[in-house]
N, C-alpha and C positions, 0 to 999 in steps of 0.2 A: 174781435168781438168785445162789445161793452161790458163791462162792468165781469169784467173778465183776469188774471195775470198770469203771466206764460211765465214759470219758474224755470224754464233749460237759458234762458239767460240774466246775462249779470250775476253780481256777487251773490256768492250762495249763503255769505250770513245775512245778509239783506234781504234776500226772498225770504230764507226762513223765519226770521223776527221780523217782517210787516204780516208775512201769512198766518206767525202761531200768536201775535201779540191779540189782536182782535178776539182768537179761541178763549186765552187765558183771560182776557178780561169777562169774557163771558162766563166762564168756567167759574173764575170771582163771585160774581153775580146770583151764577147755580149755587154757589157753597154759603153765600150770602143770605139768598131765602130758603136755603136748607138749616142755615145755624138759626135765622131766626124763628124757623117749623120749630126746633128746638126749645128756644129760648124763648118763645112766648107756651109753648103745652108746658115745658117744666115749669117756668114761673107761676103761673097762670092753674095748669092743673095739676100739678105735682109729680112726685119722680113715679108714682105707678102709672101716670098716662104717658111721662116720660119712656118710661121701659117697656111700656106697648110697644109703642110710634117705634123705638130701636128695636125691639124685636124684630121687627118686620122688614130691619134696613136690607139684611142679606139675601132675603127675597124676592123683595122688588128688586134690587140688586140685578139678580138673575135674568129676569123679564127684560129689565135695560139693556143689558150687554147684549143679549140674543138683536134687541132693535137695533141698538149702537155699533154690534158685529158685522151683524147683515149691510147695513148701511155704510159702513167702512171699505166693504168686499166690493159694492154695486161702484163707488168713489175709486177704486184701485182701478177699475177696467174703463170706467170715463174720463180720468187722467191722462189714462195713455193713449186714447184715443186724441184726447185734447191737445198732448203731447207730438201726437204726432200728423198733427193736422187736417184731423180725417173727422170732418164737423158733421157728415150724413154718418159715419160710424156711430157719432158720441150722441146721437138724436136716438138712434136706433137702440142703443144701449139704453139710456134716458127711456123710452118706453118700456123696455123688457126691465127695467128695474121696479117700474111705477107699478105692473102688471105681478112682478113677484112679491111687491110689498102689501099690495094687497091681501093675496095668499098669507105672509107671514103674520098680518094681522089678526085675518082668522080664526090662525090656529093659537094665536098665543093666546087670545081673546078666549077663547072655548077652554085651552088649560087654565088660564086663570078664573071661568068659571064653576070647572068642576073640583079643583086640584084644590085651592088655595087653603080652605080652611083644614084639609086633614095634613096638610104641609106644615101649616104653624100648630097644629095638637103632635106631628111626627117629631117635631123642633123642641117639643117641650116648653112652650112658647108661656110665660107667666100666667098672662091672663087672657087666651084665646081671643075672646070674646069681644073685649076692648081692641086688643091687636087688631081681629076680623074686620072692624067698624071703621077701621082706617084705612087698610089696604085694599078691602075688597073696592073700595068708592075709586082710590087709585086705578087698579088693575083693569078696571072696567074703561078707563079713558086710555088703553094702550095702544089701542089705537090710531091715534093723534100721535102719542110717541111716536109710533113706526113711521109712518108720513112726513113727520115734523123732521124726524132724525135722516129719513131717505131724501126730503128737499135740500136740506143743509148742507148733506154729503156730495149733492152733484153740485150746487155753489161752491164748496170748498176742492172738491176736484176740480175746477175750471180755475183756480185762487182766489177764489171772493169770500173770502172769512171774514169781512166788515158787515155784511148784511145779517149774516145768522146773529152776530153778537150784538147789532140792534134791538132784533125780535127776541133775543133771547132778555136784556135789559128790562125791555118791556116786559115780557113775562114774569119777569122777577119783582117789578114793583106790582102788578096785578097782583101778585104771590102774596107779596108781605103783609098788603092793605086789603085785601080778603081774608089771610089767617085773624089778621086784628078784628075785623067784622063778625067774621063765625064765629071766635072763638070767644074773643073777649066782650062783644056787643051783644052777640044773639045766644050765646051762652052753647055753639052747637055741638063741644067737643071735640075730642080727633076727627068724627066723621067730619068737621069741617075743616080741619087740616089738610083731611085728605081731598074735597069737594075743592078746595083753592086751588091747589094742586094741578088738579085735572083742569078746571077754565082756564087759568096760567096758559098751560102747555097750548089750550086751544086756539088760545088768543096769539100766542108765539108762531102757530102750525098756520091758522089762516091768514097773517101780517107775511109770513114768508110765500105761502102759495100767491099772495097777490102781490108781492113785489115782483116774481118770477113773470108771473102774465102779465104788467106794466113795463117791466124794464128788462126782461132778459128776453126777449122775445126769441132774437137766434139761437137760446138753448133751445126752446119748446119744440117738441117732436111731432111731425105733421100726424095723418091717420095711419098714410102709408108704413109709417115707423113703428106701429103696433103688431104690424104681422106677424107670424110664427117665425123667430129663426133660432133653431135647434143649437147648432153649435154657440151663438152669444147667450141664448138662456143659459146653456150649461157653464160659458165662462162666468157668467154672473152667480149662477146658482156655486160653484165651488171656491169662486174668492167668498161668495157670502157666507155660505156653510162654512167653510173654514175659519173665518173670522171671527165667527157667531161663534163655533167652538171653542176656539181659542178663548176668548172672552167669556162665555159660561160657564166654560169648566173652571175658572177659576174663582167665579162663582158662586161653583157647587162646593169647593173646596169652601169659600166664606161661607156659606149655609151652615157646613159642618161645625164651622169655631163656632156661628152662632149658637148651633145647637149646644155646645160645649159652654158658653157664656150663659146662655139661660138656664141651664143648669147649677150657676154658682150665687142664682138671686139677684131680686129684682135691683140692689144697690150696685152690686157688681157690674149690671146689665145697665143702668143707668150711667153707670163712670167711664163705662167702653163705648156708650152712645155718643159721649159726649165727648172724648179722646178720639173716635175715629172719625169724628164732624169736623174737627179740628186739624188731625192729619192730612185727611182729604182737601181740605182747605190748601195747606201745606205745599200738597201733592198737584195743586192746580195745575202747574205749568208743566209738567214732564208728559200727560195724556197728548196737551197740545204739539208738545214737541215730538211727540212719535208720529200723531198725524201730518206735521208739519213734513219727515223728515218721508214717512212714507208716500205724501202726494208730490215731494221733490221729487223721490227717486222714480216713479210712475209715470210724473211726465219727462223727463229727460230717458225714461226707457223709450218711451215712445217717441222720442225727438232720436234717439238713438244716440246719444250724448252719454255712455257708458261710462265713460272717466271722470264725469262730473258728481256722479252719483255717491263716490264714495268720499268726495271733496263734503260733497252735503253732509255725510252722518258724522263725520268729523266735524265737522264745525256745530252740528247739536247736541253732540259729546259735549264739547266746551261748554256750550248756553246751559244743561244741564247741570254739570258739575258745579258751574260757577254759582247757580241760581240754588243749588243746594246747601252751599254752605252763608247763605243771606240765610236762608229757611231753618238750619240749626239753629244761627246765633238770635234770629225771633225768638223759638219757640223754646229754646231754653233761657231766654232770660224773662220772658211772662207767662208760660205754659201754665204754671198754675194760675195764675191770675183767671186764665180765660178759661181753665177749666171752672172755677167757681161761679164767673160772670153765665158761662154760657147756660151752665147746667144750672142755675140758679138753686141749686143745696147748700146746704148749711153743713151736711154730713162731712166729715173727717173721711172716713172711708172712700165715696164718691171723688173726691177733690185728690186724695192721697195715690189712688188709683190712677184715676183717668192722669195725671200728671207722669206717674210712674210708666203710664203705658208711651207715650210720649218720648219719654228720656231716653228709652230704649228703641225706641224706632229710627228718632230721627237720622244718626249716625251711618242709618245702613241706606242713608237715601242713594248714595252714587253708586249701588249694585243695582238698586230700581232705576236707576234714569239709562243705564245699561241696557236691561231686560226691557223696559218698554219700548225703547227707540228701534232697537233691533229687533223683538220680537215684529215690530209692525214692519219696519224696512223689508225685511227678508219678505216677508209675507208679498210687499209691493213688486218684489223682483221674481216673485214664481216659487221660490221655497218657503211652502205649506208646511213639509213632513217636522223640520227640528221647533218650529215654535209651536205647533203641536205638543209636540212630546215637551219642550219645556213647559207648557199648560198644564198638563197632564200630571208630570213631576210634582210641580204646585198643586194641585187637587189632592195627589195622592200625601203630599206633605202633610197639608192641614186638614184629611181624614186622620191620619197616623198620630198630629199632634193632639186633634182634639180626642181620638177616644184610648191615646195611651200614656199621652204629657203628662194632660190637666185635669188628668183623677189623680194624680202624682205631686203635681207641683202648683195644683189649682190656678188663678188669675197668669201666674207667671207664664205657665205653658203659652196662653195667648199671646201676652205681651213676647214673648220671644220668638213667635212663630213665622212671622212673615220675615224678619229680618233672617234666619236661617234660610228661608226659602228663596228671598231674591239673590242672596248668595249663590249657591246651588244653582239657578234656573238661568243668572244671566254667564253663569260659566258655561251651561250647557250652547246656549246662544252664542255667546261671544267667538267660541270653537266654530261653529258652522259660518259667523262673520268672516272669519279670519281666512279660511277654506275660500269663502266666496269673493275677497276682497284681493284676494294673488292671481285669482283671476280676471278679473273686471273690465283690463284695458286690451285685454285678446281681443280679437275678430272672431275666433273660434267660440269664444264665450258669448259674443253675440247672437251667433246662430244658434246655442244652447241656451239663448232668453229666449229668440224668436220661436223657439218649438215649444220653450214651457210657457209661455204668455201667449203662443196663438197668434203672434202679430206680423208678420214680414215685413212692414215698414222700419221695423228695427234694424232689420240686416241691412237694407238696403240704406239706411241712412249712415250706419257704421261703415260703410263700404265707401259712401258718398264723402265722409269724413275723411277716413284714410285717404 
């Protein structure tokens, strides 16, 4: 098939790098235009506007997590069909994923319409009206976000991570250009920042759809593929719900932390917003690595090459740990300068608190690498309970810190929250990983995987290889 990449053959290192590098570059551009959002808002509209946009980050992140998680759940199923060379099954899975995407988009849009403002009020957002002016526009475009993530996840499931990169880069430039036009030239304020984000997502989604129609025709489903298949729908729903639940649980915890931050005043919100954007940029490699290892595991699971899964996971670990060392060095060297430049603030509290956040978080990146890679990869081989347990622990930890630690320690409680949680949750998924890895080369394990993922070709291919 054209414009695809089979990850069940060749070097695992090469497969992971070639797959994850375009996503990393795409995420860097995405973080770039997120940083430009913050920089333009902070420099042109001031600390209050920066705080208003920043106060919505966790809530918006929840909606993104649901859309992104569901799409990644779809991709795990599609990647297994691609790995087993079951093209008919791939077409049906794609068709049913599109139908489910419509349902998800409708639900998220309705929730956004009726619950956004009450949630902002519940979170003690410093300026509810200003924040709502921004996020209401962004969330009305959530349908576009759902479909862009779904289409991109299908491409990534078949090993094509380059095309989504190109369309994301184009969207990033559109976003930055519109930010400047709407905020600086037309004086549209935070509403303009939100509108720029939505239009850029429409551009990226449209380009992805057009690309698939013209260059990936062998991936496209036919009319018969949309005929309801209850078993396939259940498989897609279980994976989508599991991944969406995993990501959204984490986001709910982040919303609780945002509630605690909002109560610490607008200067702290501005410092936290800036530090989080820098932190997310430094962590930009880890999510692509987890996606690469999950896709790698799913394709090799479909191909019956269970022993190859282990090699891919260990290779992803090595890459993640090496990159962690580089990001730690960069941020410790230039962190204070970055906080000052991106926030546009001359206030000492904003700069010092933002840099303090970065200094405490970065040394714990090694635990974060283990957590994100193992949590997604375990999901891809059908282990769904342990990643959810880890996500619940993360949520409970963030809620506990927000309500019990932050009132006593102030912003320092926010600073140390994620390092503690990363350590605990990586230990949980690490134990499950060790249990799975000890069994992974056994034929009996292949039979277990077959039942767990509802795909008979796995067992057959393992027996052929034996």
